[in-house]
C-alpha positions as CSV (number, residue, x, y, z in Angstrom):
1,M,112.7,-230.0,-202.4
2,N,116.2,-230.4,-203.9
3,R,119.4,-229.3,-202.3
4,S,119.8,-226.1,-204.3
5,T,116.3,-224.9,-203.3
6,R,116.9,-225.7,-199.6
7,S,120.2,-223.8,-199.7
8,W,118.5,-220.7,-201.1
9,L,115.6,-220.7,-198.6
10,T,117.5,-219.3,-195.7
11,F,115.8,-217.1,-193.0
12,S,117.4,-213.9,-194.2
13,N,116.4,-214.5,-197.8
14,V,112.8,-215.1,-196.9
15,I,112.7,-211.9,-194.8
16,A,114.3,-210.0,-197.7
17,V,111.6,-211.2,-200.2
18,I,108.8,-210.3,-197.8
19,A,110.3,-206.8,-197.3
20,L,110.5,-206.4,-201.1
21,F,106.8,-207.2,-201.6
22,V,105.8,-204.9,-198.8
23,A,107.8,-202.0,-200.3
24,L,106.4,-202.6,-203.8
25,S,102.9,-202.8,-202.6
26,G,103.4,-199.5,-200.6
27,S,104.7,-197.7,-203.7
28,V,101.7,-198.8,-205.7
29,Y,99.4,-197.7,-202.8
30,A,101.1,-194.3,-202.7
31,A,100.8,-193.9,-206.5
32,V,97.1,-194.8,-206.5
33,K,95.7,-193.8,-203.1
34,I,97.5,-190.6,-202.0
35,D,95.5,-187.4,-202.5
36,G,94.9,-184.1,-200.7
37,K,93.0,-185.9,-197.9
38,S,95.9,-188.2,-197.2
39,I,98.4,-185.3,-196.6
40,R,98.5,-183.9,-193.1
41,L,97.7,-180.2,-193.0
42,N,100.8,-177.9,-192.9
43,S,103.1,-180.8,-193.5
44,I,104.7,-179.8,-196.8
45,P,107.3,-177.1,-196.6
46,A,107.6,-174.4,-199.3
47,N,111.0,-175.7,-200.4
48,R,109.3,-179.0,-201.5
49,L,107.2,-177.2,-204.1
50,K,108.5,-176.9,-207.7
51,K,109.1,-173.2,-208.6
52,D,106.4,-171.4,-210.6
53,T,103.8,-174.2,-210.1
54,V,101.4,-172.3,-207.8
55,T,99.2,-169.9,-209.7
56,G,96.2,-167.6,-209.0
57,K,93.9,-170.6,-209.6
58,Q,95.3,-172.3,-206.4
59,V,95.5,-169.1,-204.3
60,R,92.5,-167.4,-202.6
61,E,93.4,-163.8,-203.1
62,S,91.2,-162.6,-200.2
63,K,93.5,-164.5,-197.8
64,L,96.6,-162.7,-199.0
65,R,98.0,-159.8,-197.0
66,Q,98.8,-156.4,-198.6
67,V,102.5,-156.1,-199.4
68,P,104.3,-153.0,-198.0
69,S,104.8,-151.4,-201.3
70,A,101.1,-151.7,-202.1
71,A,100.2,-150.2,-198.8
72,A,102.5,-147.2,-199.4
73,A,101.0,-146.7,-202.9
74,L,97.5,-146.7,-201.4
75,R,98.4,-144.1,-198.8
76,A,99.9,-141.9,-201.5
77,T,96.7,-142.2,-203.6
78,T,94.5,-141.5,-200.6
79,A,96.5,-138.4,-199.7
80,E,96.5,-137.2,-203.2
81,E,92.7,-137.6,-203.4
82,A,92.2,-135.8,-200.1
83,A,94.2,-132.9,-201.4
84,H,91.8,-132.3,-204.3
85,S,89.4,-129.5,-203.4
86,A,86.6,-128.3,-205.5
87,Q,89.0,-125.8,-207.1
88,A,91.4,-128.6,-208.0
89,D,88.6,-130.5,-209.7
90,N,88.1,-127.4,-211.9
91,A,91.8,-127.0,-212.7
92,T,93.3,-127.8,-216.1
93,R,97.0,-127.6,-217.3
94,V,97.7,-126.5,-220.8
95,N,101.3,-126.4,-222.0
96,G,102.4,-126.1,-218.3
97,V,99.9,-123.3,-217.6
98,S,97.2,-123.8,-214.9
99,V,93.7,-122.7,-215.9
100,V,91.2,-122.7,-213.0
101,K,87.5,-122.1,-213.3
102,I,86.0,-120.0,-210.5
103,S,82.4,-120.8,-209.8
104,S,81.4,-119.8,-206.3
105,R,77.7,-119.4,-205.2
106,L,77.5,-118.8,-201.5
107,P,74.3,-118.6,-199.5
108,A,73.8,-115.5,-197.3
109,G,75.6,-116.0,-194.0
110,T,78.5,-118.1,-195.4
111,P,81.7,-117.3,-193.6
112,A,85.1,-116.7,-195.3
113,T,85.6,-119.3,-197.9
114,T,88.7,-119.8,-200.1
115,I,87.6,-119.9,-203.7
116,L,91.0,-119.7,-205.4
117,D,94.5,-120.8,-204.3
118,L,97.0,-120.6,-207.2
119,N,100.7,-119.8,-207.2
120,G,100.6,-117.9,-203.9
121,L,97.5,-115.9,-204.7
122,Q,94.4,-116.6,-202.7
123,L,90.9,-115.2,-203.1
124,E,88.5,-115.5,-200.1
125,A,84.8,-114.7,-200.3
126,T,82.4,-113.9,-197.5
127,C,78.7,-113.6,-198.0
128,L,77.5,-111.3,-195.3
129,P,73.8,-111.9,-194.4
130,G,71.6,-109.2,-196.0
131,V,74.5,-106.8,-196.3
132,D,77.4,-107.3,-198.6
133,L,79.9,-109.5,-200.4
134,D,83.5,-109.3,-199.3
135,L,86.2,-110.6,-201.6
136,L,89.7,-110.6,-200.1
137,A,92.9,-111.1,-202.1
138,K,95.8,-112.6,-200.1
139,T,99.3,-113.7,-200.8
140,T,101.3,-116.5,-199.2
141,K,104.6,-115.1,-200.6
142,P,106.2,-112.0,-199.1
143,E,107.3,-109.1,-201.4
144,S,104.6,-109.9,-204.0
145,S,102.7,-107.4,-206.2
146,I,99.0,-107.0,-207.1
147,Y,97.2,-104.9,-209.7
148,M,93.4,-104.7,-210.0
149,H,90.8,-103.0,-212.2
150,G,87.0,-103.1,-211.9
151,T,83.9,-101.7,-213.4
152,Q,80.5,-101.2,-211.7
153,T,77.8,-101.8,-214.2
154,D,74.7,-100.6,-212.3
155,T,75.7,-97.0,-211.7
156,G,74.3,-95.6,-214.9
157,S,76.1,-94.6,-218.1
158,P,79.0,-94.3,-218.3
159,A,80.0,-97.1,-215.9
160,D,82.3,-96.3,-213.0
161,D,85.9,-97.6,-213.3
162,F,88.1,-98.3,-210.3
163,G,91.8,-99.3,-210.0
164,F,94.2,-100.3,-207.2
165,D,97.7,-101.7,-206.9
166,L,100.4,-102.7,-204.5
167,E,103.5,-102.9,-206.6
168,G,107.2,-103.2,-205.9
169,G,106.8,-106.1,-203.5
170,N,104.4,-104.3,-201.2
171,F,101.7,-107.0,-201.3
172,L,102.4,-108.9,-198.1
173,P,100.9,-111.9,-196.3
174,E,99.9,-109.8,-193.4
175,T,98.2,-107.1,-195.5
176,P,95.3,-108.7,-197.5
177,V,93.4,-106.4,-200.0
178,N,89.6,-106.0,-199.9
179,V,88.8,-106.3,-203.6
180,S,85.2,-105.4,-203.1
181,N,86.0,-102.1,-201.4
182,E,88.9,-101.1,-203.6
183,L,86.8,-101.7,-206.8
184,G,83.9,-99.6,-205.5
185,G,81.8,-102.2,-203.7
186,G,79.9,-101.3,-200.6
187,G,76.6,-102.6,-201.9
188,S,77.0,-101.6,-205.5
189,F,77.1,-104.7,-207.7
190,P,77.7,-106.3,-210.1
191,I,81.4,-105.6,-210.5
192,I,83.4,-106.9,-213.5
193,G,87.1,-107.0,-212.6
194,S,90.5,-108.3,-213.3
195,I,93.5,-109.1,-211.1
196,A,97.2,-109.4,-212.0
197,Y,99.6,-110.9,-209.4
198,D,103.2,-111.8,-209.3
199,N,105.6,-113.0,-206.6
200,P,109.4,-113.2,-206.2
201,D,109.5,-116.8,-207.4
202,G,108.5,-115.5,-210.9
203,S,105.0,-117.0,-210.7
204,E,102.2,-115.0,-212.2
205,V,98.4,-115.2,-212.0
206,M,95.8,-113.4,-214.1
207,V,92.2,-113.4,-212.9
208,D,89.0,-112.3,-214.8
209,F,85.9,-112.3,-212.6
210,V,82.4,-111.0,-212.0
211,M,80.9,-110.6,-208.5
212,D,77.3,-110.0,-207.7
213,I,74.6,-110.4,-205.1
214,N,71.3,-112.0,-205.8
215,G,68.6,-110.1,-204.0
216,G,69.7,-106.6,-203.2
217,G,68.3,-103.8,-201.2
218,G,69.7,-105.1,-197.9
219,N,68.2,-108.5,-198.5
220,A,71.0,-110.5,-200.1
221,S,70.1,-114.2,-200.6
222,R,73.2,-115.4,-202.4
223,C,76.7,-114.1,-203.3
224,V,78.2,-115.1,-206.6
225,V,81.8,-114.9,-207.8
226,A,82.6,-116.4,-211.2
227,G,85.4,-116.3,-213.6
228,N,88.7,-117.9,-214.6
229,A,92.3,-117.7,-213.3
230,I,95.5,-118.5,-215.3
231,G,98.7,-119.2,-213.5
232,E,102.3,-120.0,-214.7
């Protein structure tokens, strides 16, 4: 070994060369050997991930929690669905006007049931067992007005006509109107009728209907109220 070689082979140089080989071999090992199994769980922080690199393919959606805005939207949808009654399912809006189909078939003994609720006007039907059909008109707005007309079609010829009104704001929430009685009910059916309603808000409702009992002679089996209501 010549002098120049002996002068280079110092202890510090030998240690430096060994460290260099170790470092290089470690880098090669990392490049070749490191995979998902080599990384300790929960050891990589989120700020070490490149933005927009994680996609739905790497995410298990079932493990994601619902975000607050989605939860609020779900509650709103559920509340809206709960508010839909059978009447709402029969409602249609045409040029801002609500058109509601009335199709109520109540077995004998059915208690008071709301069959229409539109712009402050409510119609409530009760099928009394073996006796009669009561149809009440109610308002949820004070100082409203109601006008009714009906025809009994089983009283011979000519048919009997009946009319009733509470105008000038005299139709009040505490004074419902018995449509059946005012249009000549009391066991005489069918009745073909119409109702006009308005309230102080300027809302109006027009109702055309027919009411009847299937199985008369004190032995009613079913009460029927059918027709259409238009509100604006």
